[in-house]
C-alpha positions in Angstrom: 96.8 105.8 113.7 99.0 102.8 115.3 99.6 100.1 113.5 96.6 98.2 113.3 93.8 100.6 113.1 89.8 100.7 112.2 87.8 101.6 109.4 84.7 102.0 108.4 83.5 101.2 104.6 80.4 103.5 103.6 79.7 101.1 100.8 81.2 98.1 100.3 80.3 97.5 96.9 83.3 97.4 93.8 86.0 99.6 95.5 84.9 99.9 99.1 84.5 96.2 99.5 88.1 94.9 97.7 89.4 97.8 100.3 87.7 96.8 103.3 88.8 92.8 102.4 92.2 93.6 102.0 92.8 95.8 105.1 90.5 92.9 107.0 93.1 90.3 105.5 96.1 92.8 107.0 95.0 92.7 110.3 93.0 96.1 110.5 89.5 96.0 112.0 86.7 96.9 109.4 83.3 97.8 109.9 81.7 97.6 106.6 78.3 100.3 106.4 75.3 98.8 104.8 71.9 98.3 104.4 70.1 95.8 106.7 70.4 93.0 104.0 74.1 93.8 102.6 74.8 94.0 106.6 73.5 90.5 107.1 75.4 89.2 104.7 78.4 90.5 105.2 78.8 89.6 108.9 77.6 86.3 107.8 79.9 85.2 105.1 82.9 88.3 104.9 83.9 89.4 101.8 84.5 87.3 98.8 87.4 89.0 96.4 88.0 87.2 93.0 91.5 89.3 92.6 94.9 88.1 89.7 96.8 90.6 91.7 95.9 90.1 95.2 94.3 86.2 95.0 91.2 85.1 96.0 90.5 85.1 99.6 87.3 86.0 102.3 87.9 87.8 104.7 85.8 88.1 108.0 84.4 91.9 108.5 81.9 93.7 111.2 78.6 95.1 109.5 76.4 97.9 110.6 73.5 100.0 109.1 75.0 103.4 110.8 78.5 104.3 112.4 77.9 104.2 116.0 81.5 104.9 117.5 85.0 107.0 116.3 87.1 105.3 113.6 90.5 106.4 112.8 88.8 106.7 109.1 85.8 106.2 107.2 86.1 105.4 103.4 82.9 106.6 101.4 82.8 104.2 98.4 79.6 105.0 97.6 78.2 106.4 93.8 77.4 109.9 94.0 73.4 109.3 93.2 73.1 108.1 96.5 75.8 109.9 98.5 73.2 112.3 100.4 71.3 109.5 101.6 74.0 107.5 102.3 75.9 110.1 104.8 72.9 109.6 107.1 74.7 106.2 107.9 78.0 108.4 109.0 76.9 110.9 112.2 79.4 113.8 112.1 79.2 112.9 115.9 80.1 109.4 116.0 82.7 110.0 113.6 84.2 112.8 115.7 88.1 112.8 114.9 88.6 110.5 112.5 89.4 111.1 108.7 86.5 110.8 106.1 88.3 110.0 102.8 85.7 109.6 99.9 86.1 108.0 96.9 84.5 109.6 94.8 84.6 110.7 90.7 84.2 113.8 90.3 85.9 117.4 91.8 82.6 119.1 93.6 82.3 116.6 96.7 84.7 117.9 99.3 83.3 121.3 99.3 80.1 119.6 100.2 81.4 116.9 102.6 83.8 119.6 104.5 79.9 121.9 105.0 78.8 118.7 106.6 82.0 117.0 108.5 85.2 118.9 110.4 86.7 120.5 107.3 90.6 119.7 108.3 89.8 115.8 108.1 88.2 115.6 104.9 91.1 113.7 103.0 89.7 113.2 99.0 91.2 110.1 97.7 91.6 109.0 94.4 91.5 105.0 93.1 92.5 103.4 90.2 90.7 100.0 89.9 88.1 97.9 87.4 86.5 96.2 90.1 82.9 95.3 90.6 80.3 93.8 93.0 79.3 91.0 91.5 76.4 90.1 94.3 77.1 91.5 98.1 79.6 90.5 99.6 81.7 88.9 96.4 83.8 91.1 94.6 86.0 90.5 91.6 88.9 92.6 90.9 89.9 92.6 87.4 92.0 95.0 86.2 95.9 94.2 87.0 96.6 97.2 89.2 95.0 99.8 92.2 96.6 102.5 92.7 95.6 105.6 95.3 96.1 108.7 95.2 95.4 110.0 98.9 95.1 114.0 99.5 93.5 116.5 101.8 94.1 120.2 102.2 94.4 121.2 105.6 94.6 117.5 106.9 97.5 117.0 109.0 100.2 115.8 106.3 101.4 112.4 109.3 97.3 111.3 109.6 97.9 110.7 105.5 101.4 109.3 105.5 100.1 107.1 108.0 97.0 106.7 105.9 99.1 105.6 102.9 101.1 103.0 105.1 98.4 101.2 106.1 96.6 101.3 102.4 100.3 100.0 101.1 100.8 97.4 103.6 97.4 95.6 102.6 98.1 96.1 98.8 96.9 99.3 97.2 100.0 101.3 96.0 99.4 104.2 97.5 100.9 107.9 97.4 100.1 111.1 99.3 100.0 114.1 97.3 100.4 117.9 98.3 98.3 119.5 95.8 94.5 118.5 96.3 93.1 120.2 93.1 95.5 118.2 90.9 94.9 115.6 92.1 90.9 115.5 91.6 91.2 117.0 88.2 94.1 114.2 87.0 91.6 111.9 87.9 89.0 113.9 86.4 90.5 114.7 83.3 91.1 111.0 82.6 88.0 109.4 83.7 85.4 111.9 81.8 86.5 111.0 78.3 86.3 107.3 79.0 83.6 107.3 81.0 81.7 109.8 79.0 82.5 107.7 75.7 82.2 103.7 76.9 79.0 105.0 77.8 77.7 106.8 75.1 78.4 103.8 72.8 78.2 101.1 74.7 81.8 100.0 74.1 84.9 98.6 76.2 87.7 101.2 76.5 89.5 99.3 73.4 86.6 100.0 70.7 86.4 103.6 72.2 90.0 104.2 71.2 90.0 102.6 68.0 86.1 103.2 66.4 86.1 106.4 68.4 89.3 108.0 68.1 88.9 111.4 67.0 86.0 111.9 69.7 87.9 110.7 72.4 91.3 112.8 71.5 88.8 116.3 71.2 87.4 115.1 74.8 90.9 114.6 75.6 92.0 118.0 74.9 88.8 119.8 75.9 88.6 118.2 79.3 92.7 119.0 79.7 91.8 122.8 78.9 89.2 122.4 81.7 91.7 121.1 83.8 94.3 123.8 83.3 91.7 126.7 83.7 90.8 125.0 86.9 94.5 124.6 88.7 95.0 120.8 87.5 97.4 118.7 85.1 96.8 119.2 81.3 98.6 116.3 79.2 96.3 115.0 76.6 99.0 112.9 75.0 100.1 111.4 77.9 96.2 110.7 78.3 96.1 109.1 75.2 98.9 107.3 75.5 97.5 105.7 79.0 94.6 105.2 77.5 96.1 102.4 74.8 98.1 100.6 77.7 94.6 99.4 79.4 92.8 96.1 78.9 91.2 96.3 75.6 88.2 94.9 77.3 88.1 97.3 80.2 84.9 99.1 81.1 83.9 102.2 82.9 82.0 102.3 86.3 79.5 104.4 84.6 78.9 102.1 81.6 78.6 99.2 84.2 75.4 101.4 85.6 74.1 102.1 82.4 74.4 98.0 81.3 72.7 97.6 84.6 70.0 100.1 84.3 71.7 102.1 87.6 71.1 105.8 88.2 74.6 107.3 86.1 77.0 109.9 87.5 76.6 111.8 84.6 76.2 115.3 86.5 79.1 114.3 88.9 81.7 114.1 85.9 80.1 115.4 83.1 78.2 117.9 84.6 80.9 119.0 87.2 82.9 119.1 83.9 80.3 121.8 81.9 80.0 123.4 85.0 83.6 124.5 85.4 83.9 124.9 81.6 81.4 127.5 82.1 82.8 129.4 84.8 86.5 129.8 83.1 85.2 130.9 79.8 86.0 127.4 78.3 84.7 125.8 74.7 83.7 122.1 75.5 80.9 121.1 72.1 82.3 118.0 72.5 81.7 117.5 76.2 78.5 119.1 75.9 77.1 117.4 72.7 78.1 113.8 74.2 76.4 115.0 78.1 73.2 115.8 76.1 73.3 112.9 74.6 73.6 111.0 77.4 70.8 112.8 79.5 67.6 111.3 79.5 65.7 114.3 78.4 65.8 117.8 77.9 65.2 119.1 81.3 67.7 117.6 82.9 70.2 118.8 80.1 69.2 122.2 81.3 70.0 121.2 84.6 73.1 119.4 83.9 74.5 122.8 81.8 73.4 125.3 84.1 76.0 127.4 86.6 
C-alpha cells in the first residue's frame, strides 16, 4: 500500500463511520457501502463526527450500495445479525486482492469469511472504542480511546504493517499481532462478560462492576477458562482491573442494541462462548444462565447452546 489508499467501509455506523471519517480526513479515498438511503445521505452531507479524542469535524466520503472496483482494504463494520445480507454488497470478484478486515465481535467469523473470500486476505481486527451512530452520517465517539489490534493468519505481514501504519496516522492507535487466536479471544474474554451483564441488567458498566460484582467476577473467570482452552489469553484479575478503569457510564454495543429494540449479537458472543466451552468440556454455568435469560424463547436457547 502506498501513502494514500482506497478503503471501502461496509457498515458506516458507530465503528465504521468513525473509521471512514478519520481515514478520509487523513487524505485517503473512502467508499462507504450501505443501503440507498444511507448512501444518499453520506454522499450529500458526508460524515459528521463528534469526538473528545479526535475533535468535531465533517469528512467527505463516496458512497454506494455495492463495491464495484478493487480497493486496498474493505473494512467490515456491520453487526453479526446482518452480516450475511451485507456481504452481498462486497462481491469477491470486485474485492480482488484487497484485504478484508472484519471488525466483528466473536471468534467464529474469520472461518466463514475465508470460505467466501481469499483466505490469505482476511485480516481480522479488534477495536476498543465506544462509538455510536446517532443518525445516518452522524457519529458520536464517547470513549477517550480508540485502539485497534490487527491480525490475520496467512496474510502477508507487510500488508498488515502498511494498513496499521495507515490507521495510526489517521488516529486510532494500532498494532499488528502475530497470533490471531490470541487476539480474538483477548477481545472475546473481555467483551462477553460486559456485554452480557450490561444487557441482562440494563445498566451501564459502572453499576455492573459495583452492584453485580460477584456475577461479573464469575463470568470473567468462566470466559478466561474457555479462552485458555482455545489457545487464548487468560488473566481474570487483569480483566477486572481494566473494567475498573473504564468510565462508569460506558455501555456495551449489545446493551445499546437492546435499548433500541435491535436484534442482539447474542449468538456471536454468548452462543460462541458456550459452543467453545462445550467443545473443550469447560463448565460455564453462569454464562449459560445469563445467555438463557437474554434469549427470547426456549427454542432459541437450544439453538444457541448446541454445538
